[in-house]
N, C-alpha and C positions, 0 to 999 in steps of 0.2 A: 191596387198591387198582389194582396197576398190570395191565396189560396183555401181550400181547408185543409190542407197539409203543408200549409207552412210556405215560406216562400220558397222559392228556386224549387220544388216538388215539382214534377210532372205528373198528369194527370189527365183524363182522357176529357176532349171536349164533347159540346154535344152539337152533333153534324156535320163533322168532320173527326181529318185525323185532330192523332194528338200534337199539342204546341208546348213549348216548352217557356213559360213564363221566363223575365228576368228578373234574379233575384233582385232584393233589396241590401243585402247587407252582402257585398258578394263573398263577405269570410267565410258564410256558412257554406255546408257541403250541398251541391247539387245531387239530382236526387234520379231514378229511372223510373216507369210506368210503376204502381203500385202492385200489388198482390196477397189476393186473398189464402193465397197458398203457404201455410205457415209448416208445412210441410218440407217447403223446399229452401236447400242452403245459400244463399246469392254466391257467386266468387267470380276471381276478376278477368276470369276467364269465359264466362259466359254472358260475358257484356261485347254486343256487337258494335258493329261500324256504325248503325243507325244509333244506336245509342251514348255514342262519343259524340255523333254531330250533334244531340238536343244535349249534350254536357257540356263541351265544349266549341269553341269559336274556328273556323274552320282553318285560320293560320296556326293556330298552335296544335289543327288536328296533322295539317301536309306537312311541319318543319317538326313535328313527334315523331312522323312513318321517316322521316327523312335519317331523323338518328338513331331512333331501331335499327330499321335498313344497314346504318352505316357500324350497329358493332356497338356503340356508345354506352349502350345499358350495361352494367354490373350490377346484378339481384345477389343481394346478400343474406335475403332470408323471406321466406315464403310460407307463410299458414298452411299447417295439413289441409284443411278442408279449400282452402286456394282464396280463401276471403280478404287476405291483406299481404302486403309486398312489398318491402324496400330495397332502392335500389342507391346507386353512387353511379351519376348522369354525368358525364362531359361536357359540359357544354363550350361555348365559347375557348379554346386552346389559353391557356393551361386548365382553364376554371374546371370545376368537378363540384356537381349538390347533391345535397342525398336527398330524397325522393320518399315519398309515402304514400298510398294507394290502400285505403279498407273500402272494403264494402258489406253494406248490414241492410238488416230490416227496423223498420222503426217500430214503436206500438202502434203505428197505425197501419201495420201492413206496406208501407213503401217501402221501397232500395232507393237507402242513399249515398253515396259511393265520394268517402273523401280525399280530398287530395292533396297534401301538400308539401313545400317543397322549401328550398334554403336559399332560393333563387328570388330576386329582385323583385320577380312579379310573386309569389309566395304559393299561390294555391292557383290549380284549372288552367296549366301551364301546358308549353308542349313537353319538358320532360317526367310529367304525370304522364300523357299520351304517350311515351317514349318507352313507359315500363310497363303502361298496359300490354301494350302491344305485343314489348316482348316475352308476357308471364305468359299468355293469349297465343303462342305463338303456335302452337300444333293446330289451331281452327284452320280451316280451309279455305284459304284465300278468296276461293274464285264460287263461294257458297250466295247466292245471290239476296242479297237487303228483302227485308216483309215490306211488304206492299203495307202502304197507312189503313187500319181498320177501325173500319165506320162504327157509331155508336149501337151499339142494341142492349139487351136485357142485362142486368149484373150477373144475371148465373152465366148467359150466356159468355160473356164480355172474360168470365175468372171461369169457362168451362175451356174455352180459348187462352190464356194466356195459363190454365194450367199444362196444355197440350204442347204449347211450345217450349215450357221448362221441362219440362219431360223428354222434348225433344234435345233439347240442351245438353239433359242429366245423360242421359244416353250417350253420347258421346265425349263422354270426359274429358277435358285436354290434360295433356302430359306434360314434364316440366321440359323446361327449353330444350336444355343436355339433351336428351333423350329423341326431342324431333331432330334437333343438328345432327348427333352423330349415329343417329341408327342406319343411315345409307351407306356412311364409313366401316361399320362393323356388319355388313353382309344383309342389312333390314331388307322391307320390300322394296321392289324400286318406284322412281318413284315415275309420278303418272304423265306420260306424254302434252308434251308441252304444247300450248297455242297458238299457233301464228296469227302474226297479226301485222297488220296493215297502218298505214296513213295517208288518209284521202285529204288531198288539198285545193281548194274551190275557191271560188272566185264568184264574188257578191258585187250584189255594188253599198258605195260607203249610204248612209243618212247622214254624217257629218258635212261629208265634203264633196260629194258627190260625183268620187271616182269609185275605181274599182279597189276591192277589201278581200285581199287574201285571208283565208282561214283554214280554219285545218282540225283533225277529228280523228281521233283512231277508228281500226277494223279488226275486227276477227274472225278467222276461219269455221263457220258455222259444221256442222254435222254433214250435209249433204256438201260440202265443199264449196259453197260460195260465200262473199263474207258479210257480215253482216252488222247489225250494229247492237243488235243485241247482247247485253254487258259486256261492252267496249266504250261503254262513255269513259271520259277523262275521270272521273270519281274512280271508274275500275282500272285505270292501272296506277290509280296512287295506292287504290287496296293490294292490289297485284304484286307493289313492289316490297313487302315485306320482308322477304327475303330466308325468309329462316326454314323455312322448308327445299330451299332452294331455287334459286332467282331465274327468274325467264331474261336476255338477252336484251330481247326485244321490246318485251315490257321498260326493261333497264333504261334502254335508250329513249320510246317515247316518252317520260317519265322526265328525261334529261332535257327534253325538248321543252316540256311543261316551266319546269328552270329558267332557261333560257330568254323565254319573256318576262320583258323589262318589268312589267307591273305582275305580282300574283296573276295568274290563268283566270281567276274567279270571280274576278273585275272586269276580264274583257272575256270573259267567254258569253258565246251570243244564246239566244234563244233554242238552236236547232242543235246547243254540245258542243257546237269548235272554238278554237279559241283565233283570234287576229293574230296572224302571223309580222303582220306591221312594227309591231313592237317587241320583235327579237331584237337579245342583244348579239355583240359577233361572237359570243360560244356558241351561238348555232350553227356557223359554219362548222364546227369542229361535232357537233352536236348529227346534224346532217353523213358527216362521213362517217360517225359513228353507230344510224342508224341505216346506212347501205351494208356497212360491217356486220349487224346483226342478223341482217336478210329480211326487215321490213323492208313491205310492198310498197311503192311508194304511187300513188294512185290518184291524176290528172282529171280535172274536171272533165267530166264526160270521157274517163277514162285513156285523158292524151297523154300520149308518153313523158316524163317528164327528165328534163338533165340538169342534173347540179355540176356548175363547171369547178374544176379540183383546181386553174387556175383562175390568181384574181384577177381581177377587170379592171385598165386605167380609164383613166376617165379622161378627157383633155380638153382643147380648146378648140376652134377650128375658126380663122378670119377671112370672110369670102368676099366677094361683091356681092353690094346687097341691091336695092334701088333706088334707082335716079341719081348714080353714081356713086350711093354710098356703101357700106359695108355691114358685113353683116357677123354676128356674133354669135356661134352655139358652139354645143356639148357633140365631144363624139369619144364616143364609147368603144374599147379595141375589138372588140368580139361582131361580128357581122352582123347576124342573124337578131342579137339584141339591139344592135345601131341599127337593125330596120324596121326592127318594133318598136323604136322611143321614136323612130320618123314616123312613123302611124298610129301612137298614142297609147302606145300597150304594153305599157310598161308602168311598174311602181316598187318605188325604195323604198326598200324596208332597213328603219332603224331611228333613233334622233340620237346625231346626227345619224344620218342614212351611210351605211355601211356594205349594202346590199341593192339586186334590183332583181326584180321577179316581173320578167316578159313573158307575154305568150304569142302564138303567129296570127290568131284568125278572134274574133269574135266567137266563134263556138271553135274552141282550141284543140287542134288537134299535139300541139308541143308547147312545153312550157318549160323557161328555162327561169334558174337560179344563181344566183353569180353574187362571189365577192366582190368591195372593191376593193382595192390592194391598199384604201386609207379610206378614213371616212371624209366625209365630204365638209366642208363648211357650208352655212347656209346658200350662199352667193353662188356660188354653183352646185348646192341641191336645185336651188329656182333655175337655173342654166340649166340641167340636164332633166328637170321638167315642162321648160320652158322648148316646146320640140320647135319652136319659128327664130329660137335665139332672140335675141335682141341688137337693135333696127341702129345704128349712126348715120344719122344726116350728111349728103358729101358736105356739107359747110363746117362738118365736128370730126369728119376721118381724118384732117392731117393730124389737130389735135391730137385726138386717141390714139393714133401712129407715134407719134412724136412721145407722150407723157403715159400714157395708159400699155401700150404692147409692151416695151422694155419692162416694165412693174410686172410684167402676168408674165411674161418670159422669165425673169428670176422665181418666182414664187409659184408657177405650176413648172416648167422643168418640158412641158407639153404641148406646147401651142404651135399651131400649122398655119400656114400665111402661106393661101392662093399665087402662083408663081405669077400671077397679073398684076399682083398689089407691090405696088414701090413703099419698100417697109424703109426705116433710116436704119443705117451701120454702124451700129456700137463698138468699136472693138474695147476689150478689157482692159483694165485700165493697169497704167504701171506706175508706182511711184515719184514724184516729181518733190524736186528739192528747189527752193529759192536761195539764192546767195545774194547779200546785200552790203559790196565795203561803204564805209565811210571811214574813209582815212585810211586811219593802222588799225582799226575793229572793223568788224562781219558781224552779222547772224543771218543765221539760214531759218528758212519757213517751210515745211513739209508740208505736199498734199500731195494729188493725186491731177494722172493728165487723162485724160480720154479723148477718147478721134472719135466724133457724130458726122458721119454721112464726108471722111474725108476731113473733117476741121479739127484741129487740136481745141481742147476745149479743156481748163485747169480750173480745179476746186480746190478748196481749201481742206485744213484737213478734219473739223471738226464740223459739223453745223449744214446750213442750205439743203435743199429738197427738190436737186436737179434730177429730175426722174428716170436719167439715163444713169445714174451711179447706183455699185451696184454694192452696198455696204458689207456684201458677205466674201468679194472679190479683195477687197482692199482689205480686209479682216487677214484675211490668209496674206496679204502681199507683206503687211505689218509682220505676224507670224512669222514667216518666212526669211523676211531680213535680218540679215549678220551684218552689223553696221562698221567699219572700219575703225580702225583706230585715229583714234584725234576727234574724232565725232561723236557732239555733248549724250549723250546714256545716261538711264535709269534702271534700276532693275525690275523685276515685276514681284512676283509672290515666287517662283522657282527658282530667283538668281538670274533669270535670264537677261542681256542687255537689250532694252528695251529703247528706239531715238526719241528725243525731246520734239511736240512740237514746235516750237519755237525755242531759238537761241540766238546769246547776243554772247560775242566771244571777243577779247582784243591781246595784246601782246603776243605771243609768242602761240598762242593757240590757233590766233588768227591765221597766223602765218600755216600752220598746219591742216588748216582749213582753206587755204588754198590751194599752197604746194601738193600736199597730198589727199588729203577726203574729196576733194571736188575729182580727179582723177579715178580715184576708187570707186567713187558712185557715178560716174561715169562709165566705167567698165563694169561694174553692175548689172547696169540696166536700168538706173534712173532716169529721168529728164532732168536736167539741171540748168537751171538756166541765172545768169550774174545780173544783176543792176549794179550800176556805180564803174567807178574807174578803177582799177585792180590796183595795189600795188608793187613796184619793181621788188619786190623781194632777193635778196640774194644771201648766200651766207659766206661770212666773214672768208677772209681768205689768207688772212693773217692773224697772229699768235696776240692776244691785247698789252700795252706795251702801261707800265704803271710808271705815271710820275709822281714824286713825292717832292714837295719844298717847304723849307724852312723861315718863317720872316721875324723877325722883331712885332713883338706883339704893340697893343697900342698905348700899354705905358712902361715905356723904358725900365721902370724901377721894379719889374713884375718879373719873375720868375719864369712867366708864361710864355711859350711861342706858337705864334699862328700855325697853321697845320693844314696843308694844301694835297688836297690827293684825286688824279684826274689820273683816267685811262684814256687811249687813244688805242682808235680799230679801225685798220683799214684807212688813217690819215682824220677817220675822225672823232675830237675829243668828246668823254661824255663826264661828266661830273661825276667824282663817286656817291651823292644822291642817290637818281635811280638807279645805280648800278647794286647800291648796298640797298635799298628797300626789294629788289629784285632780289639777290642773297635770303636775306633777311625773308623773304613769303618760298626761300626752297626750292623756287624757278629754276629750272632746267636753262633756259635759254634770255637772251636778253637783245630788244629788239630796237635799234635805233629809229629815228627821224626818218631816215633816208632810208630807211626797209633794209639796213643791211640786218644781218640778225648773226650772234655766237651765239655757242654752249659758254653758260659761265659755270659748269658742272669742273671745275678745273684747280688743284692746289693751289696756285697763287692766289687767286680771286676767295679761294675761301678763305685761307690763311689774311688779304688784307681787310676781308670782313669781318672777321675776329679781331685783328688788328683796331680797325675803326671804332667797332663796336667797344673795344676796351676803351679808347681814347676818348670816346663820349663820355665813360664811363667815372671818367679820371678828368676827364677838363674842367676848370674853375671857372663855374656860369656864372656871371657876371654881369647879366643883360640875357635878351630873349633872343640872339641873333643865335644861327646852327654853326657856328665859326669851330673850327676841331684845335683843340689847344692843345698841348702838351709842357709839360713843365721839364727845365734841367734836371732835375731825381727821375724823373723817365726815359735815362738813357738806354736803360732796356727796352721801352717798347720801341724805342726808333731805333735800335738796333738791327732788333725785327722786322723794321717797317726798308730800310734800308737793305736790308739779303735779301727784299724781292726781287729786286734786280740779278740776284742770280737763279730763283725760281724762273722769273723769264726769260731767261736764258736759259736753262733747263725748257722750257715752256717751247719756244723759239724750235731748239732742237729735237722736240718730240715725233716730227714729221721722221725726219733723217732714223730714229731709237726704235721708231715705230717700221719700217723698212726693215730693217735688223732681226726681231723679232721672228718677224713672217719669213726667215730664211735658219731658223733655229732648228728647222725641219730638217733641213739637210745642210751639214756642216763638216768641212773637208776636214780632216785632218792632218792637224800641223805635226810637222817631223818632233820628234820627244828630243828634249835639250842633251847636250854631251854631259849637264853637272847631274840627270838624273842615273841614278845608278837601281836601276831596279826593270824588270820586264810585267808588262803592263797586259793584263788581259784583256779580251776584245771590248767587253764591256770598261771596263777600265780607259781601255783607249776611245772610245764613244763618251766618257764622262771627262776625261781630260782634254779632248775635241770642244764641246760644250763649254766647260767653265773659260779655256783663252777664248773663243768666243767672243763669250760674256766681258770679258776683262779688257779685251780686245775696244768692244764698243761702249764701256764705263755702264752696262746694264749690271743688274743685278737679279740675284738668282737665288733655288734653296734645294739645294743637294742631299737627296731625300731616301737613299738606296739603305735597301736593307740594312739592318745591323750584322756587322763582321763581311761586308763584301770590299773594306778599304777605301771606302771614303778618305782618308786620310792619305795616302800614298795618289791618290788622286789629283788632289788640290794643290798637293805639296809639286806632281808633277809641274800642273801649271804657275806655281808662283817662279821654278826654278826657270821657266820661259822666260817669264815675263821681267824677270831678273836679268837673265842673258840679255834683253833687249831692254837693260839699262831703268829701267821701270823698279819700284820700290820705295821704303819698306812697305812688309806687309802685317800687317795686326792682326795675331790670331786673340781670340777670348774663348777661354774653354772653361770646365768645371774643374778646382784645385785637383782633383782627383787625377785628371788629362793632362796636366798642364806637362807634368815630367813625361807622357806617355808621343805628346808633343816632341818634342827635345830631342828620346830617344828615337824615333822617326825619325823624325828629320836629320840625325847625324849617319843614319842606315843607308837610307833611301837618297838623300842628298847633300851628301858631307861639305858639296861647295860652297853652301848657304853658311852667311854670318849669324848665326843666331844669338837670342837675348833673350834668356827667361827669366819673367821678374818674381824674385820672392819677394814678399813682406811689403810695407808700409814705406812709404820715405823715411818714418822715423825709424824705421827695424833699420832698413838698407844704409841708412846715412848718407845717401847720394841723392843729386835731382834723376830724374826720370831721362832729362835729356842725355846724360852720363851715361847712364845705365845702356840707354838705345843709341848710342850713337856709332854708326859704322855700320848700324845689324841690318840686312838683308827681310830677315825673320825676326818678330818680336811676339813673344809668345808671354798670358800673364791671364791669372784666374777675373772669371766674374766680380770675384766681390775688390782685389784693387783696380779693376778697369771702372768700376761702379766711387769706391774714394776716392781716384786718383783721376777722376774724368777732365779736370780741369788739365793739368798735363798733357795728357791723351791728344784732348780737341787744338791743343796748342802747336802742335806737331805736325804734315804732312804726310799723308799714305796713301798708296798708289790700293789701296785693298781693304779690310775691314771683313774677315774670318769668323763669325760666331758658331763654338766648336759647340756637341748635343745644346743647340738654339731653340729648345724649349728652356730653358733659360730663362727666356726674355719673351714668354707667352704672357704677362698678366702686360697687359699697355697701359694698366694704371703704377707702374712696380719704377722705383727710378733706373734698375739695369735697364729696362726696355728707352728709358727717357738718353738712355747715359748711349747710348747705338744709336738710338732714331739723331740723334744731335753730331755727331759723329762726321763729321769733313771728310768722302773719301768719293772715286770716282765710280767705286767697283765692290759691290755689298755681298756678300756671297751667308748662309744659313747652312749648316750643313748639320741635319739629323734623319735621324732614323722612324721618328716618329713625330711629322711636323703636326700632327691631332692627336692629343690626351685623352681632353675631357671636352672641350667644346670648336666651334670651327673659327671662335674669336682666336686659340690661339694660332690656328694659320694666317690669319690676317693681321697677327702681330708679326708676325716674322714678313708678311709680305710689305706692310706698311713700312718694313725697315728697307729690303733691298729695291721693291720695286713701289717708293709712296705714290707713284702715280695712279697706281691701278685700282685701289680700291681705296680715296682718303680719309670716308667718312666714316669712326667704327658705328655710328650711331646707325649709319643706312646700312653700312652693311649687314648690321645687326635683324635690322628690319627686314632687308632686302632678301639675307640669304638666311645668316642663321636661324633665325625662326621659322620659316617655313620647313629647310631640307630638317631640323634635329627633334621639330614635329610631326615629318612626314609627308606635310604636302608641300613637296618643292620638288617633285622630280624634275621641272622643267627650269628652273633655279638652280639646282645639281648640275644637270646636263651646261648647261651655262655656265656654272663657278668653273667644270672641269674645262673649257676649252678656254676662256681667259690664263685660267692660270698654270696650263700645260706648259706650253713655251716659255715659263720659268721655271717648271719645275720637273725633274729627272729625279725619275726614280724606279729604281729596276729589284725584284725581289730575289729569294735564293731561286726559288723555284725557277724562273725564267731564265737567267742567265751562270746558275752555278750546277750544273746537272753532277758534275762528278761529286761536291759536296756531300758526304756522306747521309745515311739518314734522321733523320730527328723522332724519337717515338715519347709520345707525350702521358702518361698515364693518373689517374687521381687513387687516391691510396685513402678511402676512409680507416679514420681510428673513430671507435667509439671510445665515449667517456667513461671512467671507473664510473660505481654509482656515487658514491660521496660528492665525487668530480659535478657530475652528474646534477646531484640536489642544490650544488653550492648554487653554478649555475643556472639553473630557474627559478631557485631563488633570487637570485640579482636579476638576472631579464625581463621577471617581473616588476621589478623598482623601476628598471632602466625605461621602462615600453612605457609606462604611466607617466616618468617626468617628460621622455619626450614628445608625448602626444599631447601634452602639454604646452608644451614650446611650442612648436608647429601651428597648433590653434591660437596661440599671441600673435596677432600680427603688429600690434605694439610696438616690436622691436626686434631689432637683430641676433637671436639665437644661434647663428650657425656655430658657435666656438663651444657652447655648453650641450651641442647636439653633438658635433662629434667626440666630444669627450665622451659622453654615453657612450657611444658604436665604440669606440677604441678601450674602455675598458668591456666590452662585452668580449671582443677583440681578444685583449690580455686574457679575461677567463676561460676562453675557448683553448689556448692554451696552457697555463697552469693557473691556477688560484694562489697558488702565491704572490705571481708578480702584482695581484691586486690588495690582498692583504697576507698581513706575515701570519696573521692566525694559521691559515692554512698552509704552511709551507707543506709541512708533514706530509698532503695531498698529493704530490707528484705528478706529472705530465707524463699521459700514456704517450703523447708523440716521441717524445725523448727514447721513451723501451723503443719503440718501432724503428724508430731511426738508427738507433743503438742497435737494433738485430744487424741492419741492412748493411750496416758501415762497417760491420765486422764482417759478412759474407763478403759483401763489394774489394775491397781492401784490399783481403785476403786471394783473393783471385786477380790482383794488379791492379786492379782498375782508382780513376783519381779522378776527388769526387768534389765537390762545391756547394753549401752548405750554406741558404739565403734566407734571411731576415728582419723583418721591419723592426722589430726591435732588439736592443741592445742588451738589456735587460735578460730577452729569452735567453740569446746569443752565448752572456755570460752564467746558467744553467749548463746549456748545453756543452760546454767550455768542461765547466766542472765533471758534469758525465765521463767527458773524453777522459781526463786528467786521472778519474778512479779508474779507466781500463785501460788506461796507457798508450792509446792509439798518439801520434803527433798530429799538431794540425796549426794552418795558419790561420791569422789573424789580422783582419783589415774591419775597423768603421771608421768615422767620422772625424775621431781621436786618434787614428792611430800619427804618431810622427812620423813613424821609418817604413811608408806605405809600400816606396821603392824595395825594400830590405823582405818585407811583410810580401810580396808577389814572387820576389825573388826564391824565396825559399821552398814556395812550392814547384813555381814551374822549373829550378834544379834539380828535382824528386828530393828536397831531404824531407820534405811532409809528403802526406797524400791526401786530406780532408784542409778545406780551406770555406772555412769560416767568412761570412762577408755581411754585414750587414748592408739590406738592397738597396738604400742612398749615398750612401759609400763607393759601392764599389759596382751597379748597377749599369754605368757608363764608364768608357772609357779604357777598358782589361781589354787585356790580351787572353785568353789563360784555353790554349787549346791542346792544350796537358789535359784539362780533363773532360772525362767520357760519359761520368754521372752528376748529374743534376738536382738539389731536392729543394724545395721551397716548404719552407716550415710554416707562411703564416700567406693565403691567400688576401689579396686585395684586387678592389672595385679599377683599378686602373691598370690597365691588360698592354699596355705601351711598360710600364715600368716593368714589369714581369718577362716580357718580353725580350726588354735590354739586357736584364740580368741572363735570363737562359742565353742569351747569341754570345756570353762572354767567351762559352766555350761551342759552342756550335755556329763556325765563321770559318771564313778563307783560313786555310792551313789543320785542321782538322781532317784527320785522316781514319777516325772510327766513329762508326755510330755511335748515338748521343743520347742515353736513356734523361729524360725530365722527371720526377714527380713531387706531385704536390697533393699536402699531407694534409687532409680537410677534416673538421673533429666535428662526428655523426650529430642533428639537431643540437647545432650554435647558429650564430652570424655566418659564421664562415660558408657551410650551405647557401644561405641567400645571397655571399659573398658571389659564389661561383655562377651564382644564376644574374645577379646584374654586370656581372663582368666580362659572361659571353654577350649579353643587350648593348655594353658601351662598345666593342671591340667592332661591331656594325658600322659604329660614324665612321670610322679609320676604315676601315673595306670600304664605306660606299661613298669617300671624297681622294679616298688615296688611291684604291686600289681600285677602282670600278665597281664596287659590288654595289646591292641593293640594298638593305634594309637600315635601318637608322637611329639615331639611338642617341638623348644629350649629355646635359654631367648628369653629373646625380643632383636628384628635385626632392621633394616631400615625399613624391610617391613612390621614388625611390627608399628614402629611409624607414618610410614605414612596412614595405616589402622587403627591407635586410630584419625590420621588429618582427616579423610575419601579420601583419596587420593588415 
């Protein structure tokens, strides 16, 4: 395999042209013909296309030219003599390869080309070709290739070779940048571009015996005629170097080569043409490019060529065939091509076929090229090629029309049937459901109903190979169907409800299926069929009646008694077992054997379940029977069971109460009682009428007017009316600080009422409660005394219970709440300006007292309302809650009903800490932050108190570091300094001031400074014994400043004498602050009120202000119809307070 010049060396061969011998070691450099001219230095620019074809394979050459033409070569270095070059060549994005080409003369006189690259090939690659073409870019691309030189005498060869090298050296190449930029710099004008044409011809195929479509380029000769010389496909390649200005026509022709599925060199014919039958779909774009570039298209015998811009549609025609059969043939949307197809003058292009060529005559005058609107599968391709079509015998015609035609119609969408052929009519499917009744159980099975030639055909949900089934239409039906409530469903990945193909139901779900779902399905267009006898379902018309009996046990000496519990519903007795099971399972309804069903989500039945569960747990089980037993020591349990009769009575009267609630929107205002010595405003008259209506109908409610709108006088008006009508007494429970205010207000507005104010416990009074309240119309007590002596209060008969500042019973786990809940009174009223402080459960607690049947279960309320609303995902739940609560709540804001109230202006005063104070605060902040974060990360126990202690410590540090550590007593408080500046100014102008703080220790420091400055003040906190005297000293004008702890004086005080309010330390409960401010901004105020909140800069107080703004949104959303939502203090809130 070797030669005299070694492997891979190109040498002349005897008797013929030079040939390249394949290299044994492919890693060695390849060579060009040797020369004996030692005075000629070879260069990269001197390599011709013929040299490249001898050195590289055709694939590398073609791809290398494309790379060079696309500008993928970045030349890094080029020797002065042009013999060596290095470049970065961009391959498949984003890979870049380092390529080097070197041309040198060997000792034997041969010219060697060394081409190395970092690509996987490593040598002789397309990247090396791209570099060579880039370097020699200035050579005229139209230079004809040298013809093969026959072997002559050595001297002749040497002379010829010498002459050839001289010609090349006489035309030295210039750097690529020079040749590229010369035209832009005003260099010599480029040569006139050559015109090109594409000749498309028809020739017989040697392989299939059918037509072959071929194409070759032509170019305009000097005489103006189209010539083949210099217009081969290799010439097109050589002309696409593009470094001296590209020719769009040549570029378009080169693209056509690329559009051949296999590389053109593999399908090039001996006449230099390429086979267009292997074109890819991109060829149709390239044909447009050819026309845009001005390439002339020349058909066979100069036939006219038309390229259709509109894609061709291939359909199927079904027509009558021979002897009563059918013929199935392809149809084409263009008439000329369809006619040519009928005469077998077409050829399909591509595999799979994506286009077609057609001609009008055996000696064509016209040639059409057209793309299909989609590739043809093999069966449709064969149908197009078979101009005779497919014949269906008469005895198979019915089977074809029944089984094949519907599927063909769905698959192709363009099947035309001769009108004389009677095809089966298949109506699109509809959803179908089969409901089967089996006693009180039912099942539903889904499927589809078709109408085939007027006959309904029901098919199952899945499976089956019925030819008329349209799976896509069935899928669309299922996707578009919205299941009605009560239908068993599942959810897809997107969270959408989807029907379950088959489901079985019993109990109340079966009732819903029969009563609600089936009519809804029918209305939605579902074909519903019913199997079996449908039970006679009906809703119970009366409330359940609980029957309880207690009998001696089997052992008369035992302390245990047998307990029997049954429930009668519309005369049908139900043992507690099934009822208990339904209640324990959380079911909403119970279905009896007769088909009667009722809601069991009723307060008395829920309580019955709890009592039965307790009885079961306490039963002395001496056998395996399920008999319930109670011991005589469980008298309390028995009492509660007996008390169910009361609840049952309440349940039976529920219908009348519902009618009364519906009338709450339009209540006539009753006459004001003569014993009322007050002139009520219009909104107060409305509140008085509403309260009177509730009391008349033994309903409860929440009076939630804004603070300062006179809720007390509205309640007193209602009490006076009820007392004058013979009712009473009424019990008012209020905070300790407000008890005296109730007594004063009653004396002022209802002097005829006999009021008993309870002071102190029985031990302190040394009297029985009965003696204290004897003959009283109104009894006022504090929450603490009410809790301590609750048994005594429960022994009395009350016409009504009024809970003032009812937020005191918001904790439904607390004893105060339980006392209020258990007190027996036909009318209960919660009075509060803030029915919501932290959580929706605050509202539930009040509702469960005044309207226990509305939301009886706190867990269900929390899951159904609190969680979705407070997390911001329950807009529908919020709207429903507002609708349910609205009849039982009256709330009016100052903006709505007190337009004559002077304005209230609120302002935040930011106070900067002294440098020393700030350093102390930051030191403690880092320590407490680390501590709290550790506590929050520990889920093993509740660290609530430790966390709140840390937060409280930071709040105190924001005020005065001496409150935390005596060591810092001398640092002082910038807030007190600012407060004193303001107090001196506003009191000098005659204004009266309220100063609020949550910390009495801080108020003590304020008092000390006031004493030092000689400013007279009143003081009130939880330990003040003479509260009335403190209030009177301020209201009478003896003092101009009133220091009040937020907890002790935030409620129950009327201090309209003040027109300036200072809040020294913000808190995240906005309701508490609002109540404090409204001690001054309320009915009776005649001057504008200024409110200042002092906030320490860069401390927890600024975070508190942000949190308070978020939490106030919850109140607005539920009570004042706002939109934003927030919950109680969470771990995220705590992290925010600490700046984490």
